[in-house]
C-alpha positions, 0 to 999 in steps of 0.5 A: 530440466533437472531437479537442481535447475528447477530448485534454483529457479524457484528459489530465485523467484522466492528470493526476489518476490520476498525482496519486493514484499518486504518493502510493501510489508514495511509500508503496511500495504494490504499485499505485503511480504507473503502475497508478493512472494507467493505470486512470484513463486506461483508464476515461476512454478507455472512457467516451470510446469510449462517447460515440463509439458513442452511445445508451445505451452510456455507461451500459453501459460505465460499469457494465462499468468498475465491475464490471471494475475489481473483477477488477484490484483482486482481484489485489492482495488477498492472504491471509496466514494470518488477515491480509488485505492489499491492501484499501486498495490495491484500494479506491484502484484502484477510486477511480482508475477513478471519477476517470477515468470522471468525467474522461471524461464531462467532469465536470472539477470533480467529478473534481478534487474526488474526487481531492482527497478520495482523497488527503486520505483517505490523508494525513489518515486514515493517522495517525488510523488509526495512533493508533487502532491504537496505542491499541487495542494498548495497551488489549488488551495484558496480557503484552507481549513485546519482540523484536529482529529483525536482518537482515544484507544487502547495501547495494543491497537495504537499503531494499527489505527495510526496506519489506518488514519494515514492510509485514509488521508493519503488517498484523498487529494483534498486533505493533507496530514500536517502532524501525527502524535501519540500521548499517554493518559496518566490516570489511564495507562492502558489508553493512548491518545492519537492526535492528527493535525489535518489541512484541508481545501475549504471545509471538509466537515463531512469527510471528518465525520465520515472518518470518525464514524469509520474509526469508531467501529474499530475494536478497542477504540473508546472515542473519536472526535474532531474540531476545526482549529481555524480557517485561512484565506489565500491572498 
């Protein structure tokens, strides 16, 4: 394999991995632009190395990539109580490795198609999944409890705390984020107030307290509080 062919295949892996990573970075996921790009490029580089070795090395290296990437994916999976987070991120990393491997063996069209399918899965299936979640939430709710969750923090960390709050709520099937807003303090312009209205199945006081304790220890957070707005019974 000449240098030009090597560079083109590695460049394709870089471009396609970046495309997948950009969407993940936009969604504020733990494995974003750099991670998916490096996974894709690394997989392509190992496949290209196997070409240089020759023989049956290509098949063996590809199998090692499939199994080895599992250790990387396991690093982003976290268990929080009864909830497991990071499975989608781990699956995306695994898919990025497949894109890099396809680019490494020179299957340009196939690598591009897989990249498009991965991105479509995130862009199209996300709203579908959210709708299913909302529908199942409404069907399973017998006693609905509304909460108001507030975070007072410095302006510099506002966006990060909003993302943390949405991620925490998005991984729990017992709660649904109804609204999320931010306000400024006239007498304290350096601070912002994040207010979130949360709908829960029955009373989830322990969950609210757990969230408050978790966010209180974040840097530049001055105060975290929550209250029950009301309780509704389905007829």
